MMTF fields as JSON, N, C-alpha, C and O atoms, coordinates in Angstrom:
{
  "mmtfVersion": "1.0.0",
  "mmtfProducer": "UNKNOWN",
  "numBonds": 503,
  "numAtoms": 504,
  "numGroups": 126,
  "numChains": 1,
  "numModels": 1,
  "chainsPerModel": [1],
  "groupsPerChain": [126],
  "chainIdList": ["A"],
  "bondAtomList": [4, 2, 8, 6, 12, 10, 16, 14, 20, 18, 24, 22, 28, 26, 32, 30, 36, 34, 40, 38, 44, 42, 48, 46, 52, 50, 56, 54, 60, 58, 64, 62, 68, 66, 72, 70, 76, 74, 80, 78, 84, 82, 88, 86, 92, 90, 96, 94, 100, 98, 104, 102, 108, 106, 112, 110, 116, 114, 120, 118, 124, 122, 128, 126, 132, 130, 136, 134, 140, 138, 144, 142, 148, 146, 152, 150, 156, 154, 160, 158, 164, 162, 168, 166, 172, 170, 176, 174, 180, 178, 184, 182, 188, 186, 192, 190, 196, 194, 200, 198, 204, 202, 208, 206, 212, 210, 216, 214, 220, 218, 224, 222, 228, 226, 232, 230, 236, 234, 240, 238, 244, 242, 248, 246, 252, 250, 256, 254, 260, 258, 264, 262, 268, 266, 272, 270, 276, 274, 280, 278, 284, 282, 288, 286, 292, 290, 296, 294, 300, 298, 304, 302, 308, 306, 312, 310, 316, 314, 320, 318, 324, 322, 328, 326, 332, 330, 336, 334, 340, 338, 344, 342, 348, 346, 352, 350, 356, 354, 360, 358, 364, 362, 368, 366, 372, 370, 376, 374, 380, 378, 384, 382, 388, 386, 392, 390, 396, 394, 400, 398, 404, 402, 408, 406, 412, 410, 416, 414, 420, 418, 424, 422, 428, 426, 432, 430, 436, 434, 440, 438, 444, 442, 448, 446, 452, 450, 456, 454, 460, 458, 464, 462, 468, 466, 472, 470, 476, 474, 480, 478, 484, 482, 488, 486, 492, 490, 496, 494, 500, 498],
  "bondOrderList": [1, 1, 1, 1, 1, 1, 1, 1, 1, 1, 1, 1, 1, 1, 1, 1, 1, 1, 1, 1, 1, 1, 1, 1, 1, 1, 1, 1, 1, 1, 1, 1, 1, 1, 1, 1, 1, 1, 1, 1, 1, 1, 1, 1, 1, 1, 1, 1, 1, 1, 1, 1, 1, 1, 1, 1, 1, 1, 1, 1, 1, 1, 1, 1, 1, 1, 1, 1, 1, 1, 1, 1, 1, 1, 1, 1, 1, 1, 1, 1, 1, 1, 1, 1, 1, 1, 1, 1, 1, 1, 1, 1, 1, 1, 1, 1, 1, 1, 1, 1, 1, 1, 1, 1, 1, 1, 1, 1, 1, 1, 1, 1, 1, 1, 1, 1, 1, 1, 1, 1, 1, 1, 1, 1, 1],
  "groupList": [{"groupName": "MET", "atomNameList": ["N", "CA", "C", "O"], "elementList": ["N", "C", "C", "O"], "formalChargeList": [0, 0, 0, 0], "bondAtomList": [1, 0, 2, 1, 3, 2], "bondOrderList": [1, 1, 2], "singleLetterCode": "M", "chemCompType": "L-PEPTIDE LINKING"}, {"groupName": "LEU", "atomNameList": ["N", "CA", "C", "O"], "elementList": ["N", "C", "C", "O"], "formalChargeList": [0, 0, 0, 0], "bondAtomList": [1, 0, 2, 1, 3, 2], "bondOrderList": [1, 1, 2], "singleLetterCode": "L", "chemCompType": "L-PEPTIDE LINKING"}, {"groupName": "LYS", "atomNameList": ["N", "CA", "C", "O"], "elementList": ["N", "C", "C", "O"], "formalChargeList": [0, 0, 0, 0], "bondAtomList": [1, 0, 2, 1, 3, 2], "bondOrderList": [1, 1, 2], "singleLetterCode": "K", "chemCompType": "L-PEPTIDE LINKING"}, {"groupName": "ILE", "atomNameList": ["N", "CA", "C", "O"], "elementList": ["N", "C", "C", "O"], "formalChargeList": [0, 0, 0, 0], "bondAtomList": [1, 0, 2, 1, 3, 2], "bondOrderList": [1, 1, 2], "singleLetterCode": "I", "chemCompType": "L-PEPTIDE LINKING"}, {"groupName": "CYS", "atomNameList": ["N", "CA", "C", "O"], "elementList": ["N", "C", "C", "O"], "formalChargeList": [0, 0, 0, 0], "bondAtomList": [1, 0, 2, 1, 3, 2], "bondOrderList": [1, 1, 2], "singleLetterCode": "C", "chemCompType": "L-PEPTIDE LINKING"}, {"groupName": "GLY", "atomNameList": ["N", "CA", "C", "O"], "elementList": ["N", "C", "C", "O"], "formalChargeList": [0, 0, 0, 0], "bondAtomList": [1, 0, 2, 1, 3, 2], "bondOrderList": [1, 1, 2], "singleLetterCode": "G", "chemCompType": "PEPTIDE LINKING"}, {"groupName": "TYR", "atomNameList": ["N", "CA", "C", "O"], "elementList": ["N", "C", "C", "O"], "formalChargeList": [0, 0, 0, 0], "bondAtomList": [1, 0, 2, 1, 3, 2], "bondOrderList": [1, 1, 2], "singleLetterCode": "Y", "chemCompType": "L-PEPTIDE LINKING"}, {"groupName": "THR", "atomNameList": ["N", "CA", "C", "O"], "elementList": ["N", "C", "C", "O"], "formalChargeList": [0, 0, 0, 0], "bondAtomList": [1, 0, 2, 1, 3, 2], "bondOrderList": [1, 1, 2], "singleLetterCode": "T", "chemCompType": "L-PEPTIDE LINKING"}, {"groupName": "PHE", "atomNameList": ["N", "CA", "C", "O"], "elementList": ["N", "C", "C", "O"], "formalChargeList": [0, 0, 0, 0], "bondAtomList": [1, 0, 2, 1, 3, 2], "bondOrderList": [1, 1, 2], "singleLetterCode": "F", "chemCompType": "L-PEPTIDE LINKING"}, {"groupName": "SER", "atomNameList": ["N", "CA", "C", "O"], "elementList": ["N", "C", "C", "O"], "formalChargeList": [0, 0, 0, 0], "bondAtomList": [1, 0, 2, 1, 3, 2], "bondOrderList": [1, 1, 2], "singleLetterCode": "S", "chemCompType": "L-PEPTIDE LINKING"}, {"groupName": "ALA", "atomNameList": ["N", "CA", "C", "O"], "elementList": ["N", "C", "C", "O"], "formalChargeList": [0, 0, 0, 0], "bondAtomList": [1, 0, 2, 1, 3, 2], "bondOrderList": [1, 1, 2], "singleLetterCode": "A", "chemCompType": "L-PEPTIDE LINKING"}, {"groupName": "VAL", "atomNameList": ["N", "CA", "C", "O"], "elementList": ["N", "C", "C", "O"], "formalChargeList": [0, 0, 0, 0], "bondAtomList": [1, 0, 2, 1, 3, 2], "bondOrderList": [1, 1, 2], "singleLetterCode": "V", "chemCompType": "L-PEPTIDE LINKING"}, {"groupName": "TRP", "atomNameList": ["N", "CA", "C", "O"], "elementList": ["N", "C", "C", "O"], "formalChargeList": [0, 0, 0, 0], "bondAtomList": [1, 0, 2, 1, 3, 2], "bondOrderList": [1, 1, 2], "singleLetterCode": "W", "chemCompType": "L-PEPTIDE LINKING"}, {"groupName": "PRO", "atomNameList": ["N", "CA", "C", "O"], "elementList": ["N", "C", "C", "O"], "formalChargeList": [0, 0, 0, 0], "bondAtomList": [1, 0, 2, 1, 3, 2], "bondOrderList": [1, 1, 2], "singleLetterCode": "P", "chemCompType": "L-PEPTIDE LINKING"}, {"groupName": "ASP", "atomNameList": ["N", "CA", "C", "O"], "elementList": ["N", "C", "C", "O"], "formalChargeList": [0, 0, 0, 0], "bondAtomList": [1, 0, 2, 1, 3, 2], "bondOrderList": [1, 1, 2], "singleLetterCode": "D", "chemCompType": "L-PEPTIDE LINKING"}, {"groupName": "ARG", "atomNameList": ["N", "CA", "C", "O"], "elementList": ["N", "C", "C", "O"], "formalChargeList": [0, 0, 0, 0], "bondAtomList": [1, 0, 2, 1, 3, 2], "bondOrderList": [1, 1, 2], "singleLetterCode": "R", "chemCompType": "L-PEPTIDE LINKING"}, {"groupName": "GLN", "atomNameList": ["N", "CA", "C", "O"], "elementList": ["N", "C", "C", "O"], "formalChargeList": [0, 0, 0, 0], "bondAtomList": [1, 0, 2, 1, 3, 2], "bondOrderList": [1, 1, 2], "singleLetterCode": "Q", "chemCompType": "L-PEPTIDE LINKING"}, {"groupName": "ASN", "atomNameList": ["N", "CA", "C", "O"], "elementList": ["N", "C", "C", "O"], "formalChargeList": [0, 0, 0, 0], "bondAtomList": [1, 0, 2, 1, 3, 2], "bondOrderList": [1, 1, 2], "singleLetterCode": "N", "chemCompType": "L-PEPTIDE LINKING"}, {"groupName": "HIS", "atomNameList": ["N", "CA", "C", "O"], "elementList": ["N", "C", "C", "O"], "formalChargeList": [0, 0, 0, 0], "bondAtomList": [1, 0, 2, 1, 3, 2], "bondOrderList": [1, 1, 2], "singleLetterCode": "H", "chemCompType": "L-PEPTIDE LINKING"}],
  "groupTypeList": [0, 1, 2, 2, 3, 3, 4, 5, 6, 2, 7, 1, 8, 8, 9, 0, 10, 2, 3, 10, 11, 3, 1, 1, 3, 4, 3, 5, 1, 5, 7, 10, 11, 11, 12, 13, 1, 12, 2, 8, 10, 7, 10, 2, 13, 14, 1, 6, 7, 1, 8, 3, 1, 4, 4, 10, 5, 3, 11, 8, 8, 15, 8, 1, 8, 1, 2, 3, 4, 15, 7, 9, 15, 3, 2, 1, 1, 9, 6, 10, 10, 16, 3, 1, 3, 1, 9, 5, 10, 4, 1, 10, 4, 3, 6, 9, 3, 1, 17, 5, 18, 15, 8, 1, 7, 3, 13, 3, 1, 10, 5, 10, 8, 11, 1, 8, 5, 3, 4, 15, 8, 5, 1, 15, 17, 2],
  "groupIdList": [1, 2, 3, 4, 5, 6, 7, 8, 9, 10, 11, 12, 13, 14, 15, 16, 17, 18, 19, 20, 21, 22, 23, 24, 25, 26, 27, 28, 29, 30, 31, 32, 33, 34, 35, 36, 37, 38, 39, 40, 41, 42, 43, 44, 45, 46, 47, 48, 49, 50, 51, 52, 53, 54, 55, 56, 57, 58, 59, 60, 61, 62, 63, 64, 65, 66, 67, 68, 69, 70, 71, 72, 73, 74, 75, 76, 77, 78, 79, 80, 81, 82, 83, 84, 85, 86, 87, 88, 89, 90, 91, 92, 93, 94, 95, 96, 97, 98, 99, 100, 101, 102, 103, 104, 105, 106, 107, 108, 109, 110, 111, 112, 113, 114, 115, 116, 117, 118, 119, 120, 121, 122, 123, 124, 125, 126],
  "secStructList": [7, 2, 2, 2, 2, 2, 2, 2, 2, 2, 2, 2, 2, 2, 2, 2, 2, 2, 2, 2, 2, 2, 2, 2, 2, 2, 2, 2, 2, 2, 2, 2, 2, 2, 2, 2, 2, 2, 2, 2, 2, 2, 2, 7, 2, 2, 2, 2, 2, 2, 2, 2, 2, 2, 2, 2, 2, 2, 2, 2, 2, 2, 2, 2, 2, 2, 2, 2, 2, 2, 1, 7, 2, 2, 2, 2, 2, 2, 2, 2, 2, 2, 2, 2, 2, 2, 2, 2, 2, 2, 2, 2, 2, 2, 2, 2, 2, 2, 6, 6, 7, 4, 4, 4, 2, 2, 2, 2, 2, 2, 2, 2, 2, 2, 2, 2, 2, 0, 0, 0, 0, 0, 6, 7, 7, 7],
  "xCoordList": [173.969, 172.847, 171.677, 171.024, 171.419, 170.35, 170.664, 169.777, 171.945, 172.367, 172.091, 171.674, 172.323, 172.051, 170.561, 170.166, 169.746, 168.301, 167.817, 167.021, 168.291, 167.909, 168.394, 167.677, 169.607, 170.154, 169.325, 169.07, 168.906, 168.087, 166.742, 166.29, 166.091, 164.805, 164.972, 164.104, 166.079, 166.354, 166.473, 165.908, 167.207, 167.346, 165.997, 165.678, 165.207, 163.891, 162.986, 162.329, 162.946, 162.081, 162.555, 161.737, 163.883, 164.376, 164.032, 163.708, 164.102, 163.725, 162.241, 161.859, 161.415, 159.978, 159.696, 158.811, 160.451, 160.263, 160.675, 160.005, 161.767, 162.196, 161.138, 160.829, 160.583, 159.542, 158.322, 157.734, 157.94, 156.786, 157.038, 156.146, 158.237, 158.571, 158.566, 158.036, 159.156, 159.156, 157.735, 157.397, 156.9, 155.504, 154.769, 154.007, 154.989, 154.347, 154.83, 154.046, 156.123, 156.656, 156.025, 155.65, 155.905, 155.281, 153.825, 153.361, 153.106, 151.702, 151.604, 150.758, 152.455, 152.429, 152.768, 152.074, 153.829, 154.211, 153.18, 152.876, 152.643, 151.603, 150.382, 149.816, 149.976, 148.835, 149.156, 148.312, 150.366, 150.751, 150.79, 150.559, 151.076, 151.133, 149.766, 149.324, 149.099, 147.877, 146.682, 145.877, 146.55, 145.351, 145.191, 144.096, 146.238, 146.052, 145.747, 144.966, 146.363, 146.066, 144.623, 143.954, 144.142, 142.759, 141.811, 140.824, 142.111, 141.273, 141.244, 140.189, 142.413, 142.526, 141.738, 141.055, 141.834, 141.152, 139.639, 138.92, 139.141, 137.692, 137.134, 135.979, 137.929, 137.445, 137.429, 136.45, 138.492, 138.604, 139.184, 140.378, 138.351, 138.874, 139.486, 140.459, 138.935, 139.493, 140.897, 141.807, 141.062, 142.366, 143.36, 144.535, 142.9, 143.761, 144.246, 145.422, 143.357, 143.742, 144.78, 145.766, 144.565, 145.524, 146.87, 147.919, 146.842, 148.068, 148.841, 150.055, 148.154, 148.817, 149.365, 150.472, 148.609, 149.103, 150.331, 151.269, 150.326, 151.499, 152.714, 153.819, 152.514, 153.624, 154.164, 155.378, 153.268, 153.701, 154.418, 155.416, 153.926, 154.581, 155.971, 156.904, 156.103, 157.415, 158.4, 159.54, 157.976, 158.845, 159.212, 160.371, 158.225, 158.476, 159.448, 160.394, 159.233, 160.115, 161.507, 162.487, 161.606, 162.928, 163.675, 164.852, 162.975, 163.587, 163.984, 165.074, 163.117, 163.394, 164.583, 165.428, 164.653, 165.764, 167.081, 168.075, 167.097, 168.33, 168.73, 169.918, 167.744, 168.027, 168.608, 169.537, 168.066, 168.548, 169.979, 170.801, 170.276, 171.614, 172.685, 173.843, 172.313, 173.299, 173.453, 174.355, 172.626, 172.698, 173.086, 173.022, 173.493, 173.837, 172.558, 171.479, 172.696, 171.522, 170.886, 169.662, 171.705, 171.17, 170.359, 169.263, 170.905, 170.166, 168.902, 167.865, 168.982, 167.814, 166.715, 165.544, 167.082, 166.091, 165.515, 164.33, 166.363, 165.886, 164.88, 163.839, 165.187, 164.255, 162.947, 161.864, 163.056, 161.847, 160.992, 159.767, 161.634, 160.886, 160.208, 159.07, 160.896, 160.305, 159.092, 158.07, 159.209, 158.091, 156.92, 155.767, 157.216, 156.147, 155.465, 154.244, 156.238, 155.654, 154.736, 153.607, 155.219, 154.414, 153.173, 152.08, 153.338, 152.177, 151.19, 149.978, 151.697, 150.808, 150.028, 148.841, 150.697, 150.006, 148.944, 147.84, 149.268, 148.273, 147.075, 145.93, 147.333, 146.231, 145.407, 144.181, 146.068, 145.337, 144.48, 143.354, 145.005, 144.217, 143.004, 141.898, 143.208, 142.092, 141.05, 139.852, 141.501, 140.582, 139.794, 138.584, 140.484, 139.786, 138.813, 137.745, 139.152, 138.233, 137.012, 135.887, 137.227, 136.097, 135.174, 133.991, 135.694, 134.861, 134.291, 133.663, 134.503, 133.903, 134.695, 134.176, 135.924, 136.768, 137.806, 138.999, 137.335, 138.228, 139.288, 140.424, 138.929, 139.893, 140.982, 142.01, 140.768, 141.792, 142.989, 144.068, 142.807, 143.914, 145.007, 146.169, 144.648, 145.659, 146.707, 147.897, 146.323, 147.377, 148.091, 149.265, 147.389, 148.049, 149.148, 150.269, 148.826, 149.832, 150.97, 152.131, 150.636, 151.683, 152.613, 153.834, 152.027, 152.847, 153.71, 154.872, 153.139, 153.917, 155.043, 156.144, 154.767, 155.785, 156.951, 158.111, 156.643, 157.685, 158.449, 159.679, 157.732, 158.4, 159.268, 160.374, 158.759, 159.543, 160.801, 161.876, 160.671, 161.842, 162.875, 164.075, 162.415, 163.35, 164.044, 165.259, 163.278, 163.852, 164.778, 165.816, 164.396, 165.161, 166.408, 167.48, 166.265, 167.349, 167.951, 169.094, 167.228, 167.709, 168.554, 169.287, 168.486, 169.215, 170.488, 171.019, 170.962, 172.177, 173.422, 173.533, 174.339, 175.645, 176.479, 176.554, 177.11, 177.886, 179.336, 180.138],
  "yCoordList": [-21.734, -22.164, -22.586, -23.595, -21.823, -22.167, -23.475, -24.275, -23.664, -24.898, -26.115, -27.16, -25.982, -27.08, -27.385, -28.55, -26.362, -26.56, -27.265, -28.201, -26.825, -27.452, -28.9, -29.789, -29.125, -30.487, -31.371, -32.533, -30.835, -31.599, -31.966, -33.104, -30.981, -31.279, -32.253, -33.09, -32.142, -33.062, -34.493, -35.423, -34.663, -35.977, -36.501, -37.675, -35.62, -36.006, -36.454, -37.491, -35.683, -36.044, -37.307, -38.111, -37.488, -38.723, -39.932, -41.0, -39.763, -40.856, -41.175, -42.345, -40.156, -40.374, -41.03, -41.879, -40.636, -41.242, -42.714, -43.553, -43.026, -44.425, -45.255, -46.369, -44.716, -45.43, -45.648, -46.729, -44.637, -44.765, -45.815, -46.601, -45.832, -46.809, -48.222, -49.147, -48.387, -49.707, -50.149, -51.317, -49.231, -49.543, -49.962, -50.928, -49.253, -49.613, -50.968, -51.748, -51.243, -52.546, -53.662, -54.703, -53.447, -54.455, -54.678, -55.818, -53.603, -53.74, -54.47, -55.35, -54.117, -54.773, -56.248, -57.079, -56.578, -57.987, -58.766, -59.916, -58.144, -58.809, -59.115, -60.205, -58.153, -58.366, -59.432, -60.27, -59.397, -60.373, -61.795, -62.75, -61.947, -63.275, -63.693, -64.819, -62.791, -63.154, -63.291, -64.207, -62.416, -62.444, -63.77, -64.332, -64.29, -65.596, -66.726, -67.625, -66.679, -67.714, -67.607, -68.623, -66.386, -66.196, -66.685, -67.363, -66.343, -66.763, -68.299, -68.898, -68.92, -70.382, -71.002, -72.01, -70.394, -70.936, -70.825, -71.702, -69.763, -69.617, -70.408, -70.83, -70.613, -71.344, -72.855, -73.527, -73.376, -74.819, -75.064, -75.329, -74.977, -75.1, -76.461, -76.533, -77.537, -78.861, -78.998, -79.493, -78.563, -78.634, -77.7, -78.04, -76.528, -75.578, -76.178, -76.052, -76.824, -77.458, -78.545, -78.638, -79.358, -80.4, -79.802, -80.313, -78.729, -78.06, -77.513, -77.696, -76.85, -76.273, -77.38, -77.256, -78.448, -79.563, -80.214, -80.59, -80.346, -80.91, -80.004, -80.481, -78.71, -77.766, -77.807, -77.809, -77.84, -77.915, -79.232, -79.258, -80.317, -81.613, -81.637, -82.197, -81.034, -80.976, -80.193, -80.621, -79.055, -78.252, -79.025, -79.024, -79.686, -80.452, -81.593, -81.78, -82.356, -83.489, -83.043, -83.742, -81.905, -81.363, -80.998, -81.323, -80.318, -79.98, -81.241, -81.309, -82.229, -83.479, -84.207, -84.742, -84.23, -84.886, -84.204, -84.875, -82.861, -82.143, -82.358, -82.451, -82.438, -82.682, -84.081, -84.268, -85.055, -86.436, -86.543, -87.24, -85.859, -85.958, -85.348, -85.76, -84.369, -83.667, -84.207, -83.766, -85.125, -85.562, -87.029, -87.79, -87.399, -88.803, -89.586, -89.01, -90.903, -91.757, -91.554, -91.579, -91.358, -91.172, -89.882, -89.86, -88.815, -87.553, -87.676, -87.12, -88.395, -88.583, -89.328, -88.959, -90.367, -91.096, -90.213, -90.294, -89.383, -88.472, -87.47, -87.214, -86.911, -85.981, -86.688, -86.135, -87.897, -88.643, -88.928, -88.82, -89.29, -89.54, -88.27, -88.317, -87.139, -85.873, -85.513, -85.067, -85.708, -85.42, -86.353, -85.922, -87.638, -88.588, -88.237, -88.342, -87.824, -87.457, -86.251, -86.258, -85.217, -84.004, -84.238, -83.797, -84.926, -85.162, -86.125, -85.949, -87.128, -88.04, -87.337, -87.598, -86.442, -85.695, -84.781, -84.681, -84.115, -83.247, -84.051, -83.653, -85.171, -86.003, -86.579, -86.647, -86.992, -87.528, -86.436, -86.702, -85.217, -84.11, -83.812, -83.626, -83.768, -83.505, -84.605, -84.327, -85.856, -86.988, -86.935, -87.16, -86.637, -86.611, -85.438, -85.574, -84.308, -83.162, -83.46, -83.143, -84.065, -84.371, -85.429, -85.475, -86.275, -87.281, -86.801, -87.576, -85.538, -84.963, -85.142, -84.86, -85.597, -85.798, -84.682, -84.911, -83.479, -82.317, -82.371, -81.955, -82.886, -82.923, -83.966, -83.941, -84.871, -85.865, -85.234, -85.825, -84.053, -83.405, -82.96, -82.855, -82.694, -82.246, -83.328, -83.033, -84.574, -85.585, -85.926, -86.295, -85.805, -86.073, -85.049, -85.406, -83.774, -82.726, -82.837, -82.613, -83.186, -83.354, -84.515, -84.403, -85.617, -86.754, -86.442, -86.844, -85.724, -85.342, -84.392, -84.477, -83.488, -82.561, -83.308, -82.999, -84.296, -85.075, -85.934, -85.966, -86.623, -87.474, -86.649, -87.057, -85.491, -84.641, -84.154, -84.114, -83.783, -83.343, -84.436, -84.185, -85.65, -86.773, -87.008, -87.199, -86.994, -87.264, -86.126, -86.367, -84.902, -83.754, -83.49, -83.211, -83.578, -83.156, -84.289, -84.176, -85.361, -86.418, -87.458, -88.176, -87.574, -88.622, -88.117, -88.76, -86.979, -86.424, -87.198, -87.677, -87.29, -87.869, -86.802, -85.667, -87.176, -86.182, -86.247, -85.485],
  "zCoordList": [-50.861, -50.069, -50.953, -50.688, -51.985, -52.916, -53.634, -53.932, -53.899, -54.563, -53.679, -54.177, -52.355, -51.426, -51.365, -51.319, -51.364, -51.306, -52.565, -52.489, -53.71, -54.974, -55.022, -55.482, -54.546, -54.523, -53.586, -53.901, -52.446, -51.504, -52.105, -51.985, -52.764, -53.403, -54.57, -54.817, -55.276, -56.382, -55.849, -56.425, -54.752, -54.141, -53.661, -53.843, -53.045, -52.561, -53.702, -53.601, -54.784, -55.909, -56.617, -57.063, -56.725, -57.325, -56.458, -56.977, -55.141, -54.243, -54.386, -54.426, -54.462, -54.643, -55.989, -56.096, -57.02, -58.339, -58.321, -58.923, -57.638, -57.53, -56.815, -57.238, -55.732, -54.998, -55.886, -55.876, -56.649, -57.541, -58.621, -58.94, -59.18, -60.223, -59.642, -60.257, -58.46, -57.828, -57.516, -57.703, -57.045, -56.77, -58.04, -58.024, -59.122, -60.392, -60.907, -61.448, -60.737, -61.16, -60.329, -60.869, -59.012, -58.143, -58.518, -58.559, -58.79, -59.193, -60.525, -60.688, -61.474, -62.781, -62.702, -63.288, -61.983, -61.853, -61.049, -61.369, -60.01, -59.234, -60.076, -59.99, -60.891, -61.778, -62.821, -63.139, -63.348, -64.367, -63.815, -64.557, -62.537, -61.943, -61.397, -61.625, -60.68, -59.975, -60.905, -60.734, -61.872, -62.724, -63.48, -63.472, -64.133, -64.788, -63.805, -64.113, -62.625, -61.629, -61.143, -60.957, -60.938, -60.526, -61.615, -61.327, -62.861, -63.988, -64.073, -64.281, -63.909, -63.937, -62.787, -62.972, -61.581, -60.41, -60.527, -60.048, -61.155, -61.283, -62.458, -62.421, -63.49, -64.662, -64.414, -64.736, -63.853, -63.615, -62.217, -62.083, -61.184, -59.822, -59.502, -58.752, -60.055, -59.782, -60.362, -59.697, -61.59, -62.232, -61.554, -61.416, -61.131, -60.422, -59.103, -58.762, -58.365, -57.112, -57.355, -56.625, -58.364, -58.704, -59.099, -58.705, -59.87, -60.307, -59.109, -59.021, -58.193, -57.025, -56.124, -55.599, -55.943, -55.134, -55.767, -55.064, -57.078, -57.761, -57.604, -57.346, -57.757, -57.585, -56.16, -55.955, -55.177, -53.782, -53.519, -52.799, -54.089, -53.923, -54.546, -53.973, -55.706, -56.36, -55.513, -55.334, -54.992, -54.136, -52.872, -52.455, -52.262, -51.044, -51.305, -50.54, -52.367, -52.638, -53.071, -52.812, -53.72, -54.062, -52.78, -52.623, -51.866, -50.575, -49.824, -49.256, -49.818, -49.127, -49.753, -49.036, -51.077, -51.764, -51.439, -51.159, -51.473, -51.147, -49.694, -49.383, -48.802, -47.397, -47.206, -46.42, -47.921, -47.812, -48.316, -47.72, -49.404, -49.984, -49.085, -49.139, -48.258, -47.444, -46.029, -45.316, -45.595, -44.202, -44.093, -45.058, -42.875, -42.621, -42.352, -42.217, -42.278, -42.084, -40.709, -40.579, -39.702, -38.349, -38.273, -37.713, -38.837, -38.846, -39.674, -39.316, -40.768, -41.624, -40.875, -40.962, -40.146, -39.351, -38.241, -37.92, -37.672, -36.627, -37.211, -36.606, -38.371, -39.033, -39.387, -39.198, -39.893, -40.261, -39.026, -39.081, -37.916, -36.692, -36.194, -35.726, -36.289, -35.865, -36.715, -36.193, -38.014, -38.904, -38.614, -38.603, -38.377, -38.047, -36.729, -36.615, -35.745, -34.456, -34.613, -34.123, -35.297, -35.453, -36.308, -35.953, -37.424, -38.286, -37.619, -37.738, -36.929, -36.216, -35.118, -34.927, -34.394, -33.346, -33.94, -33.404, -35.043, -35.69, -36.176, -35.964, -36.822, -37.305, -36.155, -36.245, -35.081, -33.926, -33.277, -32.856, -33.195, -32.637, -33.51, -33.002, -34.797, -35.713, -35.603, -35.554, -35.563, -35.458, -34.157, -34.146, -33.064, -31.777, -31.693, -31.096, -32.266, -32.27, -33.128, -32.741, -34.285, -35.161, -34.561, -34.898, -33.681, -33.027, -31.697, -30.976, -31.371, -30.181, -28.901, -27.821, -28.984, -27.802, -27.727, -27.927, -27.438, -27.455, -26.379, -26.606, -25.194, -24.104, -24.324, -23.647, -25.252, -25.566, -26.28, -26.317, -26.84, -27.532, -26.573, -26.967, -25.302, -24.338, -24.087, -24.188, -23.763, -23.6, -24.908, -24.897, -26.028, -27.309, -27.547, -27.911, -27.341, -27.532, -26.523, -26.866, -25.267, -24.252, -24.618, -24.506, -25.052, -25.462, -26.672, -26.737, -27.628, -28.806, -28.422, -28.964, -27.487, -27.016, -26.384, -26.657, -25.535, -24.868, -25.879, -25.857, -26.758, -27.762, -28.714, -29.068, -29.123, -30.0, -29.29, -29.888, -28.017, -27.257, -27.11, -27.226, -26.856, -26.751, -28.083, -28.131, -29.155, -30.471, -30.92, -31.535, -30.609, -31.087, -30.235, -30.772, -28.918, -28.04, -27.218, -26.776, -27.004, -26.126, -26.8, -26.12, -28.104, -28.81, -29.486, -30.391, -29.044, -29.67, -29.226, -28.098, -30.173, -29.82, -29.15, -29.621, -28.042, -27.283, -27.637, -27.098]
}
């Protein structure tokens, strides 16, 4: 019985030690990644913004390239139309809000909803 109790506490303490080690590793890696980025962002904000935009663009275009390579032309056109509909609706909503036409966003969103539904679900080959 004493052996079971000792074994249970041993397991408990090892689990707590593992959690502490993982926590310390996360804190260390987080500091190692975040601190230089923070220093870079505060020292040269314009260059940091350009760097982050370039990194995001590279990731986006890599994803887009892989998507293009794996799909057919019809699906690719369908995806492009969906992206154009969504981005156009977002830009039109932003433009109308900035020009003081807030209620114009309702028909814009409704139209985008209908067009997206047609493009996404209505044009499927059966």
